[in-house]
C-alpha positions in Angstrom: 86.2 109.3 117.1 86.2 107.4 113.9 83.7 108.2 111.2 80.6 106.9 112.9 77.3 108.6 113.7 76.6 109.7 117.3 73.5 110.8 119.2 74.7 114.4 118.6 74.3 113.9 114.8 70.6 112.8 114.6 67.5 114.0 116.4 65.7 111.0 117.7 62.9 112.7 119.7 59.6 111.0 118.8 61.4 108.4 116.6 61.2 104.6 116.8 64.7 103.4 118.0 66.0 99.9 118.0 68.6 99.8 120.8 71.2 97.0 120.8 72.9 96.6 124.2 75.2 94.1 125.8 73.6 93.5 129.2 75.1 90.0 129.6 75.5 89.8 133.4 76.8 87.4 136.0 73.8 85.7 137.6 73.6 83.5 140.8 73.7 79.9 139.6 70.8 78.8 141.8 68.5 81.9 142.2 69.3 83.7 138.9 69.7 86.9 140.9 72.1 89.6 139.5 75.6 89.4 141.0 76.5 92.6 139.2 74.3 95.0 137.3 77.1 97.2 136.0 76.3 96.7 132.4 72.7 97.7 132.9 73.8 100.9 134.6 76.3 101.6 131.8 73.4 102.2 129.3 71.6 104.8 131.4 73.2 107.8 129.7 72.0 106.7 126.3 68.5 105.9 127.7 68.4 109.4 129.1 69.1 110.8 125.6 66.4 108.7 124.2 63.8 109.6 126.9 61.4 111.1 124.3 61.8 108.2 121.8 60.0 104.9 121.4 62.8 102.6 122.5 63.0 98.8 121.9 65.9 97.0 123.6 67.7 94.1 121.9 70.2 92.1 124.1 71.5 88.7 125.0 72.3 86.7 128.1 74.9 83.9 127.9 74.5 81.3 125.2 72.5 78.1 124.7 73.6 75.2 126.9 74.9 77.3 129.7 73.4 77.5 133.2 72.9 81.3 133.0 71.2 81.2 129.6 67.8 82.7 130.3 65.2 85.1 128.9 65.5 88.8 129.6 62.4 89.3 131.8 64.7 89.7 134.8 66.9 92.2 133.0 63.9 94.3 132.1 62.6 94.2 135.7 66.0 95.1 137.1 66.6 97.9 134.6 63.1 99.2 135.4 63.9 99.3 139.1 67.2 101.2 138.4 65.3 103.7 136.2 62.3 104.0 138.5 59.9 103.2 135.6 58.1 100.3 133.9 59.9 98.5 131.2 57.7 96.2 129.3 59.0 92.7 128.3 57.8 90.5 125.5 58.9 86.9 125.2 59.7 87.2 121.5 62.5 88.5 119.3 61.0 89.3 115.9 57.7 87.4 115.6 54.1 88.6 115.7 54.1 89.3 119.5 57.2 91.4 119.2 55.9 93.4 116.2 52.5 94.0 117.9 54.2 95.2 121.1 56.6 97.5 119.1 53.6 99.1 117.3 51.8 99.8 120.5 54.6 101.9 122.0 54.2 105.6 122.9 56.9 108.2 123.0 59.0 107.8 126.2 58.2 104.1 126.6 60.7 101.3 126.6 60.1 97.7 125.5 62.6 94.9 126.0 62.5 92.0 123.5 63.7 88.5 124.5 67.2 87.1 124.5 68.3 87.4 120.9 70.4 84.2 121.2 67.1 82.3 121.6 66.6 82.9 117.9 68.6 80.4 115.9 69.8 83.0 113.3 71.7 85.1 115.9 74.3 82.3 116.3 74.0 80.5 113.0 74.8 83.6 110.9 77.9 84.7 112.8 80.1 84.3 109.7 77.6 85.8 107.3 78.2 88.9 105.2 75.9 91.9 105.4 73.8 90.9 102.3 72.9 87.5 104.0 72.3 89.1 107.4 69.8 91.6 105.8 67.7 88.6 104.6 67.5 87.1 108.1 64.1 87.1 109.8 65.5 89.3 112.6 66.6 92.1 110.2 63.8 91.9 107.6 61.1 91.7 110.3 62.4 94.4 112.6 64.0 97.0 110.3 60.8 98.3 108.8 59.5 99.1 112.3 62.2 101.6 113.1 63.7 104.9 112.2 67.1 104.3 113.6 69.4 101.7 115.3 71.5 102.7 118.2 74.2 100.4 119.7 76.0 100.3 123.0 77.0 96.6 122.6 80.7 97.4 122.8 81.4 94.2 124.8 80.2 92.3 121.7 81.8 94.6 119.2 84.3 92.0 118.1 81.5 89.7 117.0 79.3 89.5 113.9 75.6 88.6 114.0 72.2 89.7 112.7 71.4 92.0 115.7 75.0 93.4 116.0 75.9 94.2 112.4 72.9 93.3 110.2 71.0 96.7 110.2 73.8 98.7 108.6 72.2 99.1 105.2 68.6 99.5 106.4 68.8 102.0 109.2 71.0 104.8 110.3 73.3 103.0 112.8 74.4 105.2 115.6 76.9 104.8 118.5 75.3 105.3 121.9 77.0 107.1 124.7 78.7 104.0 126.0 79.9 102.9 122.6 81.1 106.5 121.8 83.2 106.6 125.0 84.7 103.1 124.5 85.7 103.8 120.9 87.2 107.2 121.8 89.2 106.0 124.8 90.6 102.9 123.1 91.4 104.7 119.9 93.4 107.1 122.0 95.2 104.2 123.7 96.1 102.7 120.3 96.7 105.7 118.0 97.4 108.9 119.8 98.0 108.6 123.6 99.6 111.5 125.6 103.3 110.7 126.2 105.0 109.2 128.2 102.6 106.3 127.7 102.8 103.1 130.0 101.0 99.9 129.2 100.7 97.4 132.2 99.7 94.0 130.8 98.9 91.0 133.0 96.5 88.2 133.6 96.9 84.7 132.4 96.2 84.9 128.7 99.8 85.8 127.7 99.2 85.6 124.0 96.7 88.4 124.1 99.0 90.6 126.1 101.9 90.0 123.7 99.7 91.0 120.8 98.7 94.2 122.5 102.3 95.0 123.3 103.4 94.2 119.7 100.7 96.4 118.2 101.6 99.4 120.5 105.3 99.1 119.8 104.8 98.7 116.1 102.8 101.9 116.1 105.6 103.7 118.0 103.2 105.0 120.6 104.3 103.3 123.9 107.3 104.2 126.1 107.1 101.4 128.7 105.5 98.0 128.7 105.2 96.5 132.2 104.5 92.8 132.2 103.0 91.4 135.4 101.1 88.4 136.6 101.4 85.1 134.6 102.4 87.2 131.6 105.3 88.6 133.6 106.3 85.1 134.6 106.4 83.9 131.0 108.6 86.8 130.0 111.0 85.9 132.8 111.0 82.4 131.5 111.8 83.6 127.9 114.6 85.7 129.4 116.2 82.5 130.7 114.9 82.6 134.3 114.0 79.1 135.6 110.5 79.9 137.1 110.0 76.3 138.3 108.3 73.3 136.6 104.9 73.9 138.2 104.8 77.5 136.9 105.9 76.4 133.5 103.3 73.7 133.3 100.6 76.2 134.4 101.5 78.5 131.5 101.6 75.7 129.0 98.2 74.5 130.2 96.6 77.9 130.1 97.8 78.7 126.6 97.4 75.1 125.2 97.7 75.3 121.4 98.6 79.0 121.6 101.8 78.3 123.6 104.3 78.2 120.7 102.8 81.4 119.1 103.0 83.2 122.5 106.6 82.0 123.1 107.7 83.4 119.7 106.0 86.7 120.3 107.6 87.0 123.8 111.0 86.1 122.3 110.6 88.8 119.7 109.7 91.4 122.3 112.7 90.4 124.5 115.2 90.4 121.6 114.1 93.5 119.8 112.5 95.8 122.4 114.1 95.0 125.8 114.6 98.7 126.4 110.9 99.2 126.6 110.1 96.3 128.9 109.7 96.4 132.7 109.6 92.9 134.1 109.4 91.6 137.7 112.5 91.6 139.8 110.8 89.9 142.7 107.8 87.8 143.2 105.6 86.2 145.9 105.1 82.5 146.1 102.7 80.4 148.2 104.4 78.1 150.7 102.1 76.2 153.2 99.3 78.7 152.3 101.5 81.7 153.3 102.9 84.5 151.1 106.7 84.3 150.9 108.8 86.9 149.0 111.4 85.8 146.6 113.9 87.7 144.4 113.9 86.5 140.8 117.6 85.4 141.3 116.3 83.1 144.1 114.2 81.1 141.6 113.4 78.3 140.9 111.2 77.2 143.7 108.7 74.3 143.6 105.9 76.6 144.6 103.3 78.6 142.6 104.2 82.3 141.8 101.1 84.2 142.7 102.1 87.9 142.8 104.7 90.4 142.0 106.9 91.7 144.8 107.4 95.0 146.6 110.6 95.9 144.7 108.9 95.5 141.4 106.1 97.8 142.6 108.6 100.4 143.8 110.2 100.3 140.3 106.8 100.7 138.6 105.5 103.5 140.8 107.7 106.4 139.5 107.0 105.3 136.0 103.3 105.6 136.5 103.5 108.8 138.5 105.5 110.5 135.6 103.3 109.1 132.9 100.7 111.1 130.9 98.8 108.0 129.8 98.4 104.6 131.5 96.7 101.5 130.0 96.1 98.6 132.4 94.8 95.3 131.3 95.0 92.1 133.4 95.7 91.5 137.1 99.3 91.3 138.5 98.4 88.4 140.9 96.1 85.6 142.0 94.1 88.4 143.6 91.1 86.2 144.6 93.5 84.9 147.4 93.7 87.7 149.9 97.3 87.1 150.7 98.2 87.6 147.0 95.9 90.6 146.2 98.7 93.1 147.2 100.3 93.6 143.8 97.1 94.1 141.9 95.6 96.4 144.5 98.8 98.5 144.6 98.7 98.9 140.8 95.0 100.0 141.1 96.0 102.5 143.8 98.7 103.9 141.6 96.3 104.2 138.7 93.9 106.3 140.9 96.8 108.4 142.2 98.6 109.3 139.0 97.8 112.5 137.1 97.9 110.5 133.9 94.9 109.6 131.7 94.1 106.1 132.9 92.4 103.5 130.7 91.5 100.2 132.3 90.9 97.3 130.0 87.8 95.0 130.5 87.4 91.7 132.2 88.8 91.0 135.7 90.6 94.4 135.8 87.4 96.3 135.1 85.5 94.2 137.6 88.0 95.0 140.3 87.8 98.7 139.7 84.0 98.4 140.0 84.1 96.2 143.1 86.4 98.6 144.9 84.3 101.6 144.0 86.9 103.6 142.2 85.5 103.7 138.7 85.2 107.5 139.0 88.9 107.8 139.8 90.1 106.4 136.4 89.6 108.1 133.1 88.0 105.1 131.4 86.9 101.7 132.7 86.0 99.5 129.7 82.9 97.3 129.7 84.4 94.9 127.2 86.8 92.0 127.9 87.5 90.3 124.5 86.3 93.4 122.6 88.7 95.6 124.5 91.6 93.3 123.8 90.8 92.9 120.2 90.7 96.7 119.7 94.0 97.1 121.5 95.5 94.5 119.3 94.4 96.4 116.2 92.1 93.6 115.1 88.9 93.8 113.0 85.9 95.0 115.0 82.7 94.0 113.0 80.3 96.3 115.0 82.5 99.4 114.5 82.9 98.5 110.8 79.1 98.3 110.5 78.8 101.7 112.2 81.2 103.2 109.7 79.5 101.5 106.8 76.1 102.9 107.9 77.5 106.4 108.5 78.7 106.5 104.9 75.3 105.6 103.6 73.1 107.7 105.9 75.2 110.8 106.7 
């Protein structure tokens, strides 16, 4: 754990706590009903620790202009049902209604303020420094009403805003239980993993996967990097395999302006670290809506590559079974199509069977773990997509930097 304050460091019983969360959830486009309330459930451990505090929740849902941009009344109601207790909602972020409701709280009560992205400052100040954020209405109005700020907004930890980073000079800023787990697990994956350490990197955003691979290799902490999915297809292409015009165009289209950068990173990995790389030796393509197996030496074919093949999985299995730590980020296949879910599901099965510490990156991979009910069979299932990737890449994390800044001031 980096030098940040945790709930074990400060007694918050009877205190007024501003609690920033990321409960941004998938909602039904017509009814607004929750399609997944996993992020609400993820904050329950921290709420349990704050059961004798006066808790005020700050959160966001989507962003202006999108269909799922809405107030947080439904989130408050859903969280209340999960907890089995009333959570008050006020349709205000930092105005008179919000302040009045905050001041009326008793110990053990929870209040949910409105979607912070309904306040113009939350988005307009995203590039502001701390001094400017402190002068915002949000910070200057809310900070005097609280004794401490707790954050579990890991999924937004790669962003900067008034509610995410602006309280670092005015209140002791504390990592909640979710934030603490995320930082601990991902720091382990980046700096000090048990060895042998295997990183499985897939999905469609190849540039992100290459940045993660490069960071882990540069740090000298990884023993095998297995590229799967579209990322694996691009590595094959860089190695000189003709993957077919359609598959090449898909990669170019997905990466757009980032294609050249991704190509250069992949080239560097292939030329300098081929001994660490495990790439597909067979794939599955779709022909007339059917799954058809192809060895890599049988390519090109004028059909989309939608999965890795059985031989690739057989090569990967002993590597995972002998590992002490496994990081998995990104699916191996177009798993939304049942005929091509095989590779991704098999990797998930291996991750639940290995004795290794298993860290699953956010986004689609994390959602799959949740949907198949095996979250308890992996060591850590991240709630953050972009935040998880940025931390694995070794990039700046404004929310974690703000926690460190506050810890120095208030320790």
